[in-house]
ZABAMI-129202 format. One line per 8 residues: number of its first residue (from 1); their letters; for each residue x, y, z of C-alpha. Coordinates in steps of 0.5 Angstrom, whole numbers, plus 2048, in hexadecimal, padded with zeros to 3 digits. Example, Ala and Ser with C-alpha at 12.3 -4.5 7.8 and 13.67 -1.06 7.14 Angstrom:
<vokols>
1 = as = 819:7F7:810 ~ 81B:7FE:80E
</vokols>
This chain:
<vokols>
1 = mtdtadpf = 738:739:95B ~ 738:734:955 ~ 736:72D:956 ~ 73C:728:954 ~ 73B:721:952 ~ 73C:71B:957 ~ 742:717:954 ~ 73F:711:957
9 = dsivdapf = 739:712:952 ~ 73E:710:94D ~ 740:709:950 ~ 73D:703:94C ~ 73C:6FD:950 ~ 73F:6F7:94C ~ 741:6F0:94E ~ 748:6F0:94F
17 = dsalsery = 74A:6EA:94A ~ 746:6ED:944 ~ 749:6F4:945 ~ 750:6F1:946 ~ 74F:6EC:940 ~ 74D:6F2:93C ~ 753:6F7:93D ~ 758:6F1:93C
25 = lvyalsti = 755:6F0:936 ~ 756:6F7:934 ~ 75D:6F7:936 ~ 75E:6F0:932 ~ 75B:6F2:92C ~ 75F:6F9:92C ~ 766:6F5:92D ~ 764:6F0:927
33 = tarslpdl = 762:6F5:922 ~ 766:6FB:924 ~ 76D:6F9:927 ~ 76F:6F1:926 ~ 76C:6EE:920 ~ 76F:6F1:919 ~ 76A:6F3:913 ~ 76A:6EE:90E
41 = rdglkpvh = 76A:6F3:908 ~ 771:6F7:90A ~ 773:6F3:910 ~ 774:6F8:915 ~ 771:6F9:91C ~ 76F:700:91D ~ 775:703:921 ~ 779:701:91A
49 = rrllwamr = 774:704:916 ~ 774:70B:91A ~ 77C:70B:91A ~ 77C:70A:912 ~ 777:70F:911 ~ 77A:714:916 ~ 781:713:912 ~ 77D:714:90B
57 = llrldpaa = 77A:71B:90E ~ 781:71D:910 ~ 783:71C:909 ~ 789:717:90B ~ 789:714:904 ~ 78F:70F:903 ~ 793:715:8FF ~ 791:71A:905
65 = aykkcarv = 796:71C:90B ~ 795:718:911 ~ 791:71A:917 ~ 792:719:91E ~ 78E:713:921 ~ 78B:717:926 ~ 788:71C:921 ~ 784:716:91E
73 = vgdtigky = 782:713:925 ~ 780:71A:927 ~ 77B:71B:921 ~ 779:714:921 ~ 777:714:929 ~ 774:71B:928 ~ 770:71A:922 ~ 76E:713:921
81 = hphgdqsv = 770:70E:926 ~ 76F:711:92D ~ 773:70B:931 ~ 77A:70B:934 ~ 780:70E:931 ~ 785:708:932 ~ 780:703:930 ~ 77F:707:929
89 = ydamvrla = 787:708:928 ~ 788:700:92A ~ 783:6FF:924 ~ 787:704:91F ~ 78D:701:921 ~ 78B:6FA:91F ~ 789:6FD:918 ~ 790:6FF:917
97 = qdfslryp = 793:6F8:919 ~ 796:6F4:914 ~ 796:6EE:918 ~ 78F:6EF:91A ~ 78C:6F1:914 ~ 78D:6ED:90D ~ 78C:6F4:909 ~ 78D:6FA:90E
105 = lvdgqgnf = 788:6FF:90E ~ 78C:704:911 ~ 793:707:90F ~ 796:708:916 ~ 79D:70C:917 ~ 7A0:70B:91E ~ 7A0:705:923 ~ 799:701:922
113 = gnvdgdna = 79C:6FB:926 ~ 79F:6F5:923 ~ 79E:6ED:923 ~ 7A2:6EC:929 ~ 79C:6EF:92D ~ 79E:6F6:92F ~ 799:6FB:92F ~ 799:701:92A
121 = aayrytea = 79B:708:92C ~ 796:70D:92F ~ 792:710:92A ~ 795:717:92B ~ 79B:714:928 ~ 799:710:922 ~ 796:712:91B ~ 792:70F:916
129 = rlaqpaid = 78E:710:90F ~ 78A:70B:90B ~ 78C:705:907 ~ 78A:704:900 ~ 786:6FE:903 ~ 782:703:907 ~ 781:707:901 ~ 77E:701:8FD
137 = lmagldeg = 77A:700:902 ~ 777:707:903 ~ 776:708:8FB ~ 76F:70A:8F9 ~ 76D:70E:900 ~ 76C:714:8FC ~ 768:711:8F7 ~ 761:70F:8FA
145 = tvdfrpty = 763:708:8FB ~ 762:707:903 ~ 75D:70A:908 ~ 760:70F:90D ~ 75D:710:914 ~ 75E:715:919 ~ 763:715:91E ~ 762:714:926
153 = ngeeeepe = 761:71B:927 ~ 75D:71D:920 ~ 763:722:91E ~ 766:71E:919 ~ 764:718:914 ~ 768:711:913 ~ 767:70C:90E ~ 764:705:910
161 = vfpglfpn = 768:701:90C ~ 76E:702:907 ~ 76D:701:900 ~ 774:6FF:8FD ~ 775:6F9:8FA ~ 77B:6F7:8FE ~ 779:6F0:902 ~ 77B:6F2:908
169 = llangasg = 777:6ED:90D ~ 77B:6E7:90A ~ 781:6EB:908 ~ 783:6ED:90F ~ 77E:6E9:913 ~ 77B:6EB:91A ~ 77B:6E9:921 ~ 776:6EA:926
177 = iavgmats = 772:6E8:92C ~ 76B:6EA:92D ~ 766:6E8:932 ~ 764:6E1:931 ~ 768:6E0:92A ~ 76F:6E2:927 ~ 772:6E3:921 ~ 779:6E0:91E
185 = ipphnvae = 77B:6E1:917 ~ 782:6E0:914 ~ 785:6E5:90F ~ 785:6E2:908 ~ 788:6E4:901 ~ 784:6E9:8FD ~ 786:6E6:8F6 ~ 783:6E0:8F8
193 = ivdaatll = 77D:6E3:8FB ~ 77C:6E7:8F4 ~ 77D:6E0:8F0 ~ 778:6DD:8F5 ~ 773:6E3:8F4 ~ 774:6E3:8ED ~ 772:6DB:8EC ~ 76B:6DD:8F0
201 = iddpnaap = 76A:6E2:8EB ~ 76A:6DD:8E6 ~ 767:6D8:8E9 ~ 763:6DA:8EF ~ 761:6D2:8F0 ~ 769:6D0:8F1 ~ 76A:6CB:8F7 ~ 76E:6CE:8FD
209 = aallahvk = 773:6C9:8FB ~ 774:6CC:8F4 ~ 776:6D2:8F8 ~ 77C:6CF:8FB ~ 77F:6CE:8F5 ~ 781:6D6:8F6 ~ 780:6D7:8FD ~ 786:6D2:8FF
217 = gpdfptgg = 785:6D4:907 ~ 787:6DA:90B ~ 78D:6DF:909 ~ 790:6E1:910 ~ 794:6E8:910 ~ 799:6E4:914 ~ 79A:6DE:90F ~ 79B:6D7:911
225 = llvdppaa = 798:6D1:90F ~ 791:6CE:90F ~ 791:6C7:910 ~ 78A:6C4:910 ~ 788:6BF:90B ~ 783:6C2:906 ~ 77D:6BE:909 ~ 77E:6C2:90F
233 = iaeayatg = 77E:6C9:90C ~ 778:6C7:907 ~ 774:6C5:90D ~ 776:6CC:911 ~ 774:6D0:90B ~ 76E:6CD:909 ~ 76B:6CE:910 ~ 76E:6D4:912
241 = rgsfrvra = 771:6D1:919 ~ 778:6CD:91A ~ 77F:6CE:91B ~ 785:6CE:917 ~ 78C:6CB:919 ~ 792:6D0:918 ~ 799:6CF:919 ~ 79F:6D3:919
249 = rwvredtg = 7A4:6D3:913 ~ 7AB:6D0:914 ~ 7B1:6CD:911 ~ 7B7:6C9:913 ~ 7BD:6CD:912 ~ 7C4:6CA:913 ~ 7C9:6CD:917 ~ 7CF:6C9:915
257 = rgtwaavv = 7D3:6C3:918 ~ 7CC:6BF:917 ~ 7C8:6C3:91C ~ 7C2:6C7:91A ~ 7BD:6CB:91D ~ 7B5:6CC:91C ~ 7B4:6D3:919 ~ 7AC:6D6:91A
265 = teipygvq = 7AB:6DB:915 ~ 7A3:6DC:916 ~ 79F:6DB:91C ~ 797:6DA:91C ~ 792:6DF:91C ~ 791:6E3:922 ~ 797:6E0:926 ~ 79B:6E5:92A
273 = kgklieai = 7A2:6E3:928 ~ 7A5:6E6:92F ~ 7A0:6E1:933 ~ 7A2:6DB:92E ~ 7A9:6DC:92F ~ 7A8:6DC:937 ~ 7A4:6D6:936 ~ 7A9:6D2:932
281 = aalvndkk = 7AF:6D5:937 ~ 7AA:6D2:93D ~ 7AA:6CB:93A ~ 7B2:6CB:939 ~ 7B3:6CE:941 ~ 7AE:6C9:943 ~ 7B1:6C3:93F ~ 7AA:6C1:93D
289 = lpiladvr = 7AD:6C1:936 ~ 7B4:6BE:937 ~ 7B6:6BD:92F ~ 7B6:6C5:92F ~ 7BC:6C8:931 ~ 7BA:6D0:930 ~ 7B6:6D5:92D ~ 7B8:6DC:92A
297 = desdaair = 7B4:6E2:927 ~ 7B8:6E4:921 ~ 7B3:6E8:91E ~ 7B3:6EF:91B ~ 7AE:6F1:916 ~ 7AD:6EA:914 ~ 7AC:6E4:919 ~ 7B2:6E0:91B
305 = ivleprsr = 7B1:6DB:921 ~ 7B7:6D6:921 ~ 7B6:6D0:925 ~ 7BC:6CC:927 ~ 7BB:6C4:928 ~ 7BF:6C1:92E ~ 7C3:6BD:929 ~ 7C4:6BC:921
313 = svdadmlm = 7C1:6B5:922 ~ 7BA:6B8:924 ~ 7B5:6B7:91E ~ 7B3:6BE:91C ~ 7AC:6BC:91A ~ 7AB:6B9:921 ~ 7AD:6BF:924 ~ 7A8:6C3:921
321 = dslfrltd = 7A3:6BF:922 ~ 7A4:6BF:929 ~ 7A4:6C7:929 ~ 79E:6C7:925 ~ 79A:6C3:92A ~ 79D:6C6:930 ~ 79D:6CE:92E ~ 799:6D3:929
329 = levrvpln = 79E:6D1:923 ~ 797:6CD:921 ~ 791:6D0:923 ~ 789:6D0:921 ~ 786:6D6:91E ~ 77F:6D6:91F ~ 77A:6D7:919 ~ 773:6D9:91C
337 = mnvldasr = 770:6DE:916 ~ 76A:6E1:91A ~ 769:6E8:917 ~ 763:6ED:916 ~ 760:6EC:910 ~ 75C:6F2:90C ~ 757:6F2:911 ~ 75B:6F2:917
345 = tprvmglk = 75A:6EB:919 ~ 75F:6E7:91C ~ 760:6E1:918 ~ 766:6DB:917 ~ 767:6DA:910 ~ 76B:6D6:90B ~ 770:6D9:906 ~ 76B:6D8:900
353 = evlvawld = 766:6DC:904 ~ 76A:6E1:906 ~ 76D:6E2:8FF ~ 766:6E2:8FC ~ 763:6E7:902 ~ 769:6EC:900 ~ 768:6EC:8F9 ~ 761:6ED:8FA
361 = hqndvllr = 763:6F4:8FE ~ 768:6F5:8F8 ~ 762:6F5:8F3 ~ 75E:6F9:8F7 ~ 764:6FE:8F8 ~ 765:6FE:8F0 ~ 75D:6FF:8EF ~ 75D:705:8F4
369 = rsrhrlak = 763:708:8F1 ~ 760:708:8EA ~ 759:70B:8EC ~ 75D:710:8F0 ~ 761:712:8E9 ~ 75B:711:8E5 ~ 757:717:8EA ~ 75D:71B:8E9
377 = iadrlell = 75D:71A:8E1 ~ 756:71C:8E1 ~ 757:722:8E5 ~ 75D:724:8E1 ~ 759:723:8DA ~ 753:727:8DD ~ 758:72D:8DD ~ 75C:72C:8D7
385 = ggyiiayl = 755:72C:8D3 ~ 754:733:8D6 ~ 75A:735:8D4 ~ 75A:733:8CD ~ 753:736:8CC ~ 756:73D:8CF ~ 75C:73C:8CA ~ 757:73B:8C4
393 = nldrviai = 753:741:8C6 ~ 758:745:8C9 ~ 756:74C:8C7 ~ 74F:74B:8C9 ~ 751:748:8D0 ~ 756:74F:8D1 ~ 750:753:8CF ~ 74B:750:8D4
401 = irsedepk = 751:751:8D9 ~ 752:758:8D8 ~ 74B:75A:8D7 ~ 747:756:8DC ~ 747:757:8E4 ~ 745:750:8E5 ~ 748:74C:8DF ~ 748:745:8E2
409 = pvlmaefa = 740:744:8E1 ~ 741:747:8DA ~ 747:743:8D8 ~ 743:73D:8DB ~ 73D:73E:8D7 ~ 740:740:8D0 ~ 745:73A:8D0 ~ 741:735:8D4
417 = ltdrqaea = 747:735:8D9 ~ 747:732:8E0 ~ 748:736:8E6 ~ 74F:733:8E7 ~ 751:734:8DF ~ 74E:73B:8E0 ~ 752:73D:8E6 ~ 758:73A:8E3
425 = ilnmrlrs = 758:73E:8DD ~ 757:744:8E1 ~ 75D:742:8E5 ~ 762:741:8DF ~ 768:745:8DF ~ 769:74A:8D9 ~ 770:747:8D7 ~ 76C:740:8D6
433 = lrrleeme = 768:744:8D0 ~ 76D:741:8CA ~ 76C:73D:8C4 ~ 770:738:8C7 ~ 76C:736:8CD ~ 766:734:8C9 ~ 76A:72F:8C6 ~ 76D:72C:8CC
441 = lkreqaal = 766:72C:8CF ~ 764:728:8CA ~ 76A:723:8CA ~ 769:723:8D2 ~ 761:721:8D0 ~ 763:71C:8CC ~ 768:719:8D0 ~ 763:719:8D6
449 = ekerdqlq = 75D:716:8D2 ~ 762:710:8D0 ~ 764:70F:8D7 ~ 75D:70F:8D9 ~ 75B:70A:8D4 ~ 761:705:8D6 ~ 75F:706:8DE ~ 758:705:8DD
457 = alvdspar = 759:6FF:8D9 ~ 75E:6FD:8DF ~ 758:6FE:8E4 ~ 753:6FA:8DF ~ 758:6F4:8DE ~ 75A:6EF:8E3 ~ 75F:6EC:8DE ~ 762:6F3:8DD
465 = qrtrlkkd = 763:6F4:8E5 ~ 766:6ED:8E5 ~ 76B:6EF:8E0 ~ 76C:6F6:8E3 ~ 76E:6F3:8EA ~ 772:6EE:8E7 ~ 776:6F3:8E3 ~ 777:6F7:8EA
473 = laklrery = 779:6F1:8ED ~ 77E:6F0:8E8 ~ 781:6F7:8E9 ~ 781:6F6:8F1 ~ 785:6EF:8EF ~ 78A:6F3:8EB ~ 78C:6F7:8F1 ~ 78C:6F1:8F6
481 = gpetaigr = 78E:6EB:8F2 ~ 793:6E6:8F4 ~ 799:6E9:8EF ~ 798:6EF:8F4 ~ 79C:6F0:8FA ~ 796:6F1:8FF ~ 792:6EC:8FB ~ 797:6E6:8FB
489 = rrtdvaea = 794:6E0:8FF ~ 798:6E0:906 ~ 795:6D9:909 ~ 797:6D3:905 ~ 792:6CD:905 ~ 796:6C7:907 ~ 792:6C1:90A ~ 796:6BE:910
497 = apareipw = 794:6B9:915 ~ 793:6BB:91C ~ 799:6BC:920 ~ 79C:6B5:922 ~ 79B:6B3:929 ~ 7A2:6B2:92B ~ 7A4:6AC:92F ~ 7A6:6B0:936
505 = damierep = 7AC:6AB:936 ~ 7AF:6AE:92F ~ 7B0:6B5:933 ~ 7B4:6B2:938 ~ 7BC:6B0:938 ~ 7BC:6A8:939 ~ 7C0:6A6:93F ~ 7C0:6A0:944
513 = vtvilsqr = 7BE:6A2:94B ~ 7BD:69D:951 ~ 7B6:69F:955 ~ 7B6:69F:95C ~ 7B0:69F:960 ~ 7B0:69F:968 ~ 7AB:69C:96D ~ 7A9:6A3:96F
521 = gwiramrg = 7A8:6A5:968 ~ 7AF:6A9:966 ~ 7B0:6A8:95F ~ 7B7:6A9:95B ~ 7BA:6A7:954 ~ 7C1:6A6:954 ~ 7C5:6A6:94E ~ 7C7:6A0:94B
529 = hadlaaad = 7C4:699:94C ~ 7C7:697:953 ~ 7C7:690:956 ~ 7C0:68E:959 ~ 7C3:689:95D ~ 7C7:68E:961 ~ 7C1:693:961 ~ 7C1:691:969
537 = tlkfkdgd = 7C8:695:969 ~ 7C4:69C:967 ~ 7C4:6A1:96D ~ 7BD:6A3:96F ~ 7BA:6A8:975 ~ 7BA:6A5:97C ~ 7B4:6A0:97C ~ 7B4:69F:975
545 = alafalha = 7B5:69A:970 ~ 7B5:697:969 ~ 7AE:696:966 ~ 7AF:695:95F ~ 7B5:696:95A ~ 7B5:695:952 ~ 7B9:696:94C ~ 7B6:69B:947
553 = qtttrlfl = 7B8:6A1:942 ~ 7B6:6A8:943 ~ 7B1:6A7:93D ~ 7AD:6A2:941 ~ 7A7:6A3:945 ~ 7A5:6A0:94B ~ 79F:69D:94E ~ 79E:69E:956
561 = aaadgriy = 798:69A:959 ~ 795:69C:960 ~ 791:698:964 ~ 78B:69C:963 ~ 78B:699:95C ~ 78D:6A0:959 ~ 793:6A0:954 ~ 798:6A5:952
569 = tlgadrlp = 79D:6A7:94C ~ 7A4:6AA:94E ~ 7A9:6AC:948 ~ 7B0:6A9:94A ~ 7B3:6AF:947 ~ 7AF:6B3:94C ~ 7B1:6B0:952 ~ 7B6:6B3:957
577 = ggrgfgep = 7BE:6B1:956 ~ 7C1:6AB:95A ~ 7C5:6B0:95F ~ 7C2:6B0:966 ~ 7BC:6AD:968 ~ 7B7:6AF:962 ~ 7B1:6B2:963 ~ 7AA:6B0:966
585 = vrlmidlp = 7A6:6AD:960 ~ 7A0:6B0:963 ~ 7A2:6B7:961 ~ 7A2:6B5:95A ~ 79B:6B1:95A ~ 795:6B2:95E ~ 796:6AC:963 ~ 793:6AC:96A
593 = aeveival = 798:6AB:96F ~ 794:6A5:972 ~ 794:6A1:96C ~ 799:69C:96A ~ 79D:69B:964 ~ 79C:694:961 ~ 7A0:694:95B ~ 7A5:698:957
601 = lpavpger = 7A6:696:950 ~ 7A8:698:949 ~ 7A2:69A:944 ~ 7A4:695:93E ~ 7A0:697:937 ~ 79B:691:935 ~ 79C:68D:93C ~ 797:68B:940
609 = llvattdg = 797:68B:948 ~ 794:686:94D ~ 790:68A:952 ~ 78D:686:958 ~ 78A:688:95F ~ 78B:686:966 ~ 784:683:966 ~ 786:67E:960
617 = rgflarad = 783:682:95A ~ 787:684:954 ~ 787:686:94C ~ 78C:687:947 ~ 78E:68F:945 ~ 791:691:93F ~ 797:696:940 ~ 795:69B:93B
625 = eilaetrk = 78E:69C:93D ~ 790:69D:944 ~ 795:6A3:944 ~ 793:6A9:948 ~ 796:6AF:947 ~ 794:6B3:94C ~ 796:6B4:953 ~ 78F:6B1:956
633 = grqlvnlr = 790:6AA:952 ~ 78B:6A6:950 ~ 786:6A1:954 ~ 788:69A:951 ~ 785:695:956 ~ 77E:696:959 ~ 77F:693:960 ~ 77A:690:964
641 = pgatlriv = 779:691:96B ~ 77F:68F:96F ~ 784:68D:969 ~ 78A:691:967 ~ 78E:690:960 ~ 794:68B:961 ~ 797:689:95B ~ 799:68D:954
649 = rpirregd = 79D:688:950 ~ 79F:688:949 ~ 79D:682:944 ~ 7A4:680:941 ~ 7A5:680:93A ~ 7AA:67E:935 ~ 7AA:683:92F ~ 7A3:685:92E
657 = keiddhla = 7A0:67E:930 ~ 79E:67D:938 ~ 7A2:677:93B ~ 79E:676:941 ~ 797:672:940 ~ 795:670:948 ~ 795:674:94E ~ 797:671:955
665 = vigdnrkl = 793:674:95B ~ 794:673:962 ~ 790:675:968 ~ 792:677:970 ~ 790:66F:971 ~ 795:66D:96D ~ 791:66A:968 ~ 793:66A:960
673 = vvvplsel = 78F:66A:95A ~ 791:66A:953 ~ 78C:66D:94E ~ 78D:66F:946 ~ 78E:676:945 ~ 789:676:93F ~ 784:676:945 ~ 785:67D:947
681 = pemtrgag = 782:682:944 ~ 786:688:941 ~ 783:68F:944 ~ 785:696:945 ~ 782:697:94B ~ 77D:692:94F ~ 77D:68D:955 ~ 77F:687:951
689 = vqlqryrd = 77D:680:952 ~ 77E:67B:958 ~ 785:678:957 ~ 785:674:95E ~ 780:673:963 ~ 782:673:96B ~ 77E:672:971 ~ 783:675:975
697 = gglsdarp = 788:67B:973 ~ 789:67D:96C ~ 78E:67D:966 ~ 795:67D:968 ~ 799:67D:961 ~ 798:67B:95A ~ 79C:67A:954 ~ 79C:679:94D
705 = lrlvdgls = 79F:673:94A ~ 7A1:66E:944 ~ 79E:668:946 ~ 7A3:663:942 ~ 7A8:667:947 ~ 7A5:665:94D ~ 7A5:669:953 ~ 7AB:66C:956
713 = wamgggsg = 7AD:66F:95D ~ 7B3:671:961 ~ 7B6:66D:966 ~ 7B8:670:96D ~ 7BE:671:970 ~ 7C1:676:96B ~ 7C4:670:966 ~ 7C1:673:960
721 = rqrteadl = 7BE:66C:95E ~ 7B7:66B:95C ~ 7B2:665:95C ~ 7AE:664:956 ~ 7A7:660:957 ~ 7A7:65D:950 ~ 7A0:65A:950 ~ 79A:65E:952
729 = tpwrtarg = 795:65A:950 ~ 792:659:957 ~ 791:661:958 ~ 78E:662:951 ~ 787:664:951 ~ 782:669:94F ~ 782:670:952 ~ 77E:671:958
737 = aggrmapn = 780:66A:95C ~ 783:66A:963 ~ 789:666:961 ~ 78E:661:964 ~ 794:662:969 ~ 79A:665:966 ~ 7A0:660:964 ~ 7A5:65E:969
745 = gfprdnrf = 7AA:663:96A ~ 7A6:669:968 ~ 7A8:66F:96C ~ 7A5:670:972 ~ 7A3:678:970 ~ 79F:675:96B ~ 7A2:679:966 ~ 7A5:677:95F
753 = g = 7AB:67B:960
</vokols>
């Protein structure tokens, strides 16, 4: 019986944190270098490189017949990329989508998805072959230009990188999320990249800004407009990080009788048309963009999205600015040029660094191709030298072959031949022993010697290498130049300001309304301006009554102030209609049921409000600065213990000038003070300053006034008459005083009315 090793003998005792970190680091490095980040030299991730390599071995050239994608995916995952078939097929689909890649590397036949966001058909239905850019990217693979490595099972070989001159990293871009880092490179125009690279060949010290004379910005397959200012574009390319603001392309189209429609013909890169139209339709249905009436998708092969305004008077630029702000008709495309350099190290590079490193790779490919060709020429010249010696001594060579049992050593000794030369002579066919063959061999020898000298001069001279690289780039530019269908720039650069903040009232049809708020907090907006003097005749629920009534427009925003010091903003257009009793305002805002509503008034731009609390403190607040668009509102007053918010009233204006200059404050003790408004601070939140001091009770009412007009209040008895105290000198004082008793005849409820 043989002894078996105890499996527990192989267990290694290690701290959990170090073991976990070591294993996670291995995973992270694998994700970064073998999955998510592209190689700077060919712009490909391993899955894309292996797909194209498998298609090349299947001889799927642009002139060849299509083959099923299932065959390509099968070869790829079986020989080179042992991962899921669906993920590999998804990568292949993207290589064939002309709306995802600026220069598709795969020529697909069948359903490969669309810009609406629909998925491709299964790989058993679709077919594919290589596109011309892929051929240009793989050019030179058989010429010793790059290293090959064994595949995962050691049965095959695959290239570490593609050597072709096509600048795929910038031309098609890349995106991916690794562990702790990500990459996002938008596509660019090949002709512009070639021009910038040529500039760097001529002037390696060219400033990054000089490259932007050629590289205008990204060139997206879906077109659109790049609207960033030149300074922002330059900063992004200099650092390798930033973003580009891309807008849809649209035109105003007259539809007759003075009407018009906005027609979108190109949408931003990466935006799914189906979801975009759904988002625009939701704005229409939810009435979040009232100036837009309808959206229609009339697209076929070309995109055509028709946007109908609510009326012919709508400003087209305002409509589109609103859509740019609210939908993906304008997006930001990120730039994060995080790539693997020649040493497989992830780095964030600027545009110049990327081009310099890519040119270094291409120069290395040129040298390796030249040296590989020189080696081939040397081998061929060696054989040609042997053939020529054989022809010059043909009779003796034939005699040796006929008479010697081992002619090879004899030939080598007599004619000073190498082993390869002697072997080649012995393997010659009799039909090649003719006079013309010698002449052809000498011509071939001369041609090869000339080519060898030229290649050796190229290898020895960096200047010749630069010249050769420029010529090769010029040939590439001819194929992808701006005058060609594939090379024409699709994304125009047109600087535009950020989409305007459209005034919300511009979105709403202006109509007069009367806003009614009951004591129990039920709110409604009646159409038209009703007679506020007759507001007592309105119907309310049993036990309820009128609290506030005011005239407004549907474009008006309303302030609702609560006793706990919070203030809320309501849109008059969002209030329930005047039929019935309305709806509880607490359903629209987060106002606790036990908190009293102390004020409801319109929010007038530029207006200042008096804010006062029951403990006699107050301040001024500017209406524009205290708007609160959320349900929670905002805290306006920091209340002291036991105090509540009592007064929120506007400072009266005539035109742009305030006419109120003083403030009248009366307490529960009927003492009155009149203080200058200039003594009150302007705040957006706070406890305020002391307006009047009390021994007992607190503040009852406060009202701004113009001193020259005196103080007026309504007389009782329903007569509608008013009484005015013209001389307020006895009550004028600095703020914080206790005050004097109110004038004779002042209302018993201590309210100014």
